[in-house]
C-alpha positions in Angstrom: -5.5 210.0 -110.5 -1.8 209.9 -112.8 -1.8 207.0 -115.4 1.7 205.2 -115.3 3.3 206.0 -119.2 4.2 202.9 -121.4 7.5 201.7 -120.5 8.9 202.8 -124.0 7.4 206.2 -123.0 9.5 205.8 -120.0 13.3 204.8 -121.7 12.2 208.2 -124.0 12.0 210.4 -120.7 14.9 208.6 -119.2 17.1 209.7 -122.4 16.1 212.8 -122.1 16.9 213.7 -118.7 20.5 211.8 -119.8 20.6 214.3 -122.3 20.0 217.4 -119.8 22.9 215.8 -118.4 25.4 215.3 -121.3 24.6 219.1 -122.3 25.1 221.0 -118.9 28.1 218.2 -118.1 29.9 219.9 -121.4 29.1 223.9 -120.5 32.0 225.5 -118.8 32.1 229.0 -117.5 34.6 231.5 -118.7 35.0 234.2 -115.8 37.3 235.7 -114.3 36.8 236.9 -110.7 40.0 239.5 -110.6 38.7 241.0 -114.4 35.3 241.2 -113.6 35.5 243.1 -110.7 38.0 245.1 -112.7 35.8 245.3 -114.9 32.8 246.5 -113.1 35.4 249.5 -111.5 36.4 250.8 -114.7 32.6 250.6 -116.1 31.7 252.5 -112.7 34.2 255.2 -112.3 33.4 255.7 -116.7 30.1 256.9 -115.6 31.2 259.6 -112.7 34.4 260.5 -115.5 32.2 262.5 -118.4 31.0 264.8 -115.5 34.6 266.3 -114.6 35.7 265.7 -118.4 39.3 265.9 -118.0 39.7 262.2 -115.8 40.6 263.9 -113.0 37.6 261.8 -111.3 39.3 258.9 -112.6 42.9 260.1 -111.5 42.1 261.0 -108.2 39.6 257.7 -107.4 42.6 255.7 -107.8 45.4 257.3 -105.5 43.0 257.2 -102.4 45.5 256.5 -99.9 45.7 256.8 -96.3 42.1 258.1 -96.3 40.4 255.0 -96.6 40.8 254.7 -93.7 37.8 256.9 -92.7 35.4 255.0 -94.4 36.3 251.4 -93.6 33.9 250.6 -91.4 31.4 251.6 -93.4 32.7 250.3 -96.3 32.2 247.3 -94.6 28.5 247.8 -93.6 27.6 248.1 -97.3 29.3 244.8 -98.5 27.8 243.0 -95.5 24.3 244.5 -96.6 25.1 243.3 -100.0 26.3 240.1 -99.1 23.2 239.4 -96.7 21.4 239.8 -99.9 22.9 237.7 -102.0 22.4 234.9 -99.3 18.5 235.8 -98.5 17.4 236.7 -102.2 19.3 234.5 -104.2 20.4 231.3 -102.0 23.5 231.8 -102.7 26.2 230.3 -99.8 28.1 232.1 -97.6 30.9 231.2 -98.7 30.6 232.2 -102.6 28.7 235.5 -101.0 31.5 236.3 -99.3 33.6 236.2 -101.9 31.6 238.0 -104.1 32.1 241.1 -101.5 35.3 240.6 -101.4 36.1 242.7 -104.7 33.2 244.7 -104.2 34.8 246.3 -100.8 38.2 246.1 -103.1 37.0 248.3 -105.1 34.3 250.6 -103.4 36.7 253.2 -101.8 37.5 254.4 -105.4 34.0 254.6 -106.4 33.4 255.9 -102.9 36.2 258.8 -103.8 34.9 259.0 -107.6 31.4 260.0 -106.9 33.0 262.4 -104.4 34.6 264.2 -107.1 31.6 264.0 -110.0 29.6 265.7 -107.3 31.9 268.5 -106.5 32.7 268.7 -110.2 36.6 268.7 -108.6 39.3 265.9 -108.6 40.1 267.1 -105.5 39.2 265.0 -102.2 38.8 264.8 -98.6 37.9 262.1 -96.0 35.3 263.8 -94.4 33.8 264.5 -97.2 34.2 260.9 -98.7 32.8 259.3 -95.1 29.3 261.5 -95.9 29.6 259.7 -99.3 29.9 256.5 -98.0 27.5 257.3 -95.3 24.7 258.4 -98.2 25.9 255.5 -100.7 25.1 253.1 -97.7 21.8 254.2 -97.4 21.3 254.1 -101.0 22.2 250.6 -101.7 20.0 249.7 -98.8 17.4 251.2 -100.1 17.9 249.8 -103.5 17.8 246.6 -102.1 15.2 247.3 -100.2 13.4 248.6 -102.9 13.5 245.8 -105.2 12.6 243.0 -102.7 9.2 244.9 -102.4 8.8 245.0 -106.3 9.0 241.6 -106.9 8.4 240.2 -103.0 6.0 236.7 -104.1 6.1 237.8 -107.8 7.8 235.0 -109.8 6.0 233.8 -112.7 3.0 233.0 -112.3 0.2 231.1 -114.6 -2.0 232.7 -116.4 -6.0 231.9 -115.9 -7.1 228.9 -117.3 -3.4 227.9 -117.3 -2.9 224.3 -115.6 -0.2 224.1 -112.9 1.7 221.9 -115.5 5.2 223.7 -115.4 7.9 222.8 -113.0 8.0 225.6 -109.9 11.4 226.1 -110.3 11.0 227.0 -114.0 7.8 229.6 -112.9 10.3 231.2 -110.2 13.4 230.9 -111.7 13.2 233.6 -114.5 11.2 236.4 -112.2 14.0 235.6 -109.2 17.2 236.1 -111.2 16.1 238.6 -113.3 17.4 241.8 -112.1 14.6 243.6 -114.4 13.8 246.8 -112.4 17.1 247.0 -110.8 18.4 250.9 -112.6 14.9 251.8 -111.5 15.3 251.0 -108.1 19.1 251.9 -108.0 17.8 255.9 -109.1 14.9 255.2 -105.9 17.6 254.6 -103.9 20.2 257.6 -104.7 17.5 259.9 -105.1 16.0 259.1 -101.3 19.9 258.9 -100.0 22.2 261.3 -101.8 20.2 263.7 -103.2 21.9 266.6 -100.3 25.5 265.8 -101.4 25.0 266.3 -104.8 22.2 269.3 -105.0 19.7 267.0 -106.3 21.1 267.1 -109.3 19.7 264.6 -112.2 22.5 263.7 -114.0 24.5 263.2 -110.6 21.9 260.8 -109.6 21.3 259.1 -112.3 25.3 258.1 -113.0 25.7 257.1 -109.1 22.4 255.2 -109.6 24.2 253.4 -112.5 27.1 252.7 -109.7 24.8 251.0 -107.4 23.5 249.2 -110.5 26.8 248.1 -111.6 27.8 247.0 -107.8 25.0 244.3 -107.1 24.4 243.0 -110.7 28.3 242.3 -110.4 27.5 240.3 -107.1 24.6 238.5 -108.4 26.4 237.4 -111.7 29.5 236.6 -109.7 27.8 234.5 -107.8 26.1 232.6 -110.3 29.3 232.4 -111.9 30.4 229.9 -109.3 27.6 227.9 -108.8 27.4 227.8 -112.7 31.0 226.3 -112.5 29.5 223.7 -109.5 26.1 222.4 -111.5 28.1 221.6 -114.6 30.8 219.8 -112.5 28.1 217.8 -110.9 27.0 217.3 -114.5 29.9 215.7 -115.5 30.3 214.1 -112.4 26.8 212.1 -113.1 27.5 211.5 -116.7 30.7 209.9 -116.1 28.4 207.0 -114.1 25.3 206.8 -116.1 25.6 203.2 -117.0 25.9 202.3 -113.1 22.7 200.7 -112.3 21.4 203.6 -109.6 22.7 206.6 -112.6 19.9 209.1 -111.6 18.4 209.5 -115.0 17.0 205.4 -114.3 15.3 207.7 -111.4 12.6 210.7 -112.5 11.9 211.8 -108.6 15.7 212.0 -107.8 16.7 213.6 -111.5 13.8 216.2 -110.3 15.1 216.9 -106.8 18.3 217.4 -108.6 17.2 219.5 -111.6 15.3 221.6 -109.5 18.5 222.1 -106.7 20.5 223.0 -109.7 18.4 225.6 -110.7 17.5 227.3 -107.1 21.4 227.6 -107.1 22.2 228.7 -110.7 18.7 229.6 -111.8 19.9 230.5 -115.6 20.0 226.6 -116.0 15.7 226.4 -116.2 16.8 229.0 -119.0 19.7 226.9 -120.6 17.5 223.6 -120.5 14.3 224.5 -121.4 15.8 227.1 -124.8 18.3 224.3 -126.0 15.8 221.7 -127.1 17.7 218.6 -125.6 15.0 217.3 -123.3 12.8 216.5 -125.9 9.5 218.0 -127.9 7.5 220.6 -125.1 5.2 217.7 -123.4 8.7 215.3 -122.7 10.5 218.7 -121.3 7.2 219.0 -119.4 7.6 215.3 -117.4 11.0 215.8 -117.7 11.9 218.3 -114.8 8.3 218.0 -112.8 8.2 214.2 -113.1 4.7 214.3 -114.1 3.3 211.7 -116.1 -0.1 212.6 -116.6 -2.3 213.0 -119.0 -3.6 216.4 -119.8 -6.1 217.6 -122.5 -5.2 218.5 -126.0 -6.3 222.1 -124.8 -4.3 222.2 -121.6 -1.6 221.0 -123.5 -2.1 224.2 -126.3 -2.2 226.7 -123.1 0.4 225.0 -122.1 2.7 225.4 -124.9 1.4 229.1 -125.3 2.6 230.0 -121.6 6.5 228.2 -122.3 6.5 230.2 -125.5 6.1 233.6 -123.3 8.9 232.3 -121.1 11.2 231.1 -123.7 11.5 234.8 -124.5 12.6 235.5 -121.1 14.3 233.1 -121.1 16.1 233.9 -124.0 16.4 237.5 -122.4 17.8 235.5 -119.1 21.0 233.8 -121.0 21.7 237.2 -122.9 22.3 238.8 -119.8 24.6 236.1 -118.4 26.5 235.8 -121.4 27.3 239.6 -121.2 28.5 239.0 -117.9 30.1 236.2 -118.2 30.6 233.6 -121.3 28.8 230.3 -121.1 30.6 228.1 -123.6 31.3 224.4 -124.8 33.9 222.1 -126.8 31.5 220.0 -128.0 30.0 221.0 -131.3 26.6 219.2 -130.2 26.5 221.1 -126.9 27.9 224.5 -128.5 24.7 224.3 -131.0 22.4 223.5 -128.5 23.5 226.3 -125.9 23.3 228.7 -129.3 19.9 227.5 -129.9 18.9 228.5 -126.4 19.7 232.1 -126.1 18.1 232.6 -129.8 15.4 230.6 -129.9 13.3 232.7 -127.6 13.3 235.7 -130.0 11.5 233.5 -132.6 8.7 232.6 -129.8 8.5 236.2 -129.2 7.8 237.5 -133.7 5.7 234.2 -133.1 3.9 235.2 -130.4 3.1 238.4 -132.2 1.5 237.2 -135.4 -2.5 236.7 -135.8 -2.6 233.1 -135.9 -1.7 233.4 -131.6 -3.5 236.6 -131.1 -6.7 234.5 -132.4 -5.2 231.4 -129.9 -4.8 234.0 -127.2 -8.1 234.9 -127.2 -9.8 231.7 -127.6 -8.6 230.4 -124.4 -9.7 232.8 -121.8 -12.7 232.2 -119.1 -15.0 234.4 -120.6 -18.5 233.0 -122.3 -17.1 234.8 -125.8 -13.8 233.4 -125.6 -15.5 229.9 -124.5 -18.0 230.7 -127.7 -15.0 231.1 -129.7 -13.3 228.2 -128.8 -16.0 226.1 -129.6 -16.7 227.3 -133.1 -12.9 227.1 -133.8 -13.4 222.9 -132.7 -16.0 222.9 -134.9 -14.1 224.1 -137.9 -11.2 221.7 -137.4 -8.8 223.5 -135.5 -9.2 220.8 -131.9 -7.9 222.2 -129.2 -10.0 220.3 -126.4 -9.4 216.8 -127.0 -7.5 214.4 -125.4 -3.8 214.1 -126.1 -3.2 210.6 -126.7 0.5 209.2 -127.7 1.3 206.7 -130.5 
């Protein structure tokens, strides 16, 4: 049975929740859909250009003209498959997913002709050959999506044996759900399965086509992330504007937790930003802010939870850097800007710390085996307490 926290502790948690609202409400996304879509296309075509070497693919792909009509239906099918993937796997609203694929669809014809030119090693294009490539690309993208979903289905970020379930489910799932780690491998599998026949199975060309597929899918996800982040930040600003009202959201742990989990569900990098920036206070307070759980846990449970969190911070830093590479999250507020910088860097500090001999010994002493428990007992006797009850003063 949970022990109700004292009033002073409740006030601390309310201030921490208010800090999260302040932090998110002062962030902004510097993202131009048109510029980002052009950058995606230029990057994909640049991958193909080096095969020909004289720029003919780039020039020809930019002048597809009337022959686009011949592949129009297949392009629509590709766009639809990407839109369904965004909606189903990333919980993206239909309107946001539709907007993202509009930009993808606009650039698909030139990419298809670029693939055709690169596969032939010339700058010549024709509608029938492009239709074959379009069919192959559609199959490759579908297989890429199937493969990456199979690899990550139900995986999430799971607690290791012995770690108590004190981390919010939204935090645990967000890193695994949003990080596109493995997309390059999946794209290569899809390209090999569907386009080897059109390219003679040449590894260099297949790798380039896989790069095009990766660029398309990564752009679609990050585009939707940017739209979702804008909504979260705008909502946080609205909540900050009325934080003095009696029914302000930071006054209710349950309402705040529901709001935060919903924000994370639609903009997964929010979890990483809040966890790493430090605005929610110390680790114990952070756990209680995002879960609404005021239960007293043992020192050993807390230590194990912190070990897990530190590892998660490293993954969160990777996610933040990945998002920042595709869009720019910034703030004109000096304090928020400093917290944002800290959020992107703290994971690397944790990664270095986790490689130390102290961290290794701690990890060895917190497993389920008899030897590990014996080591834990010896460390307790030596003064390195890991199993006493954690009490607030």
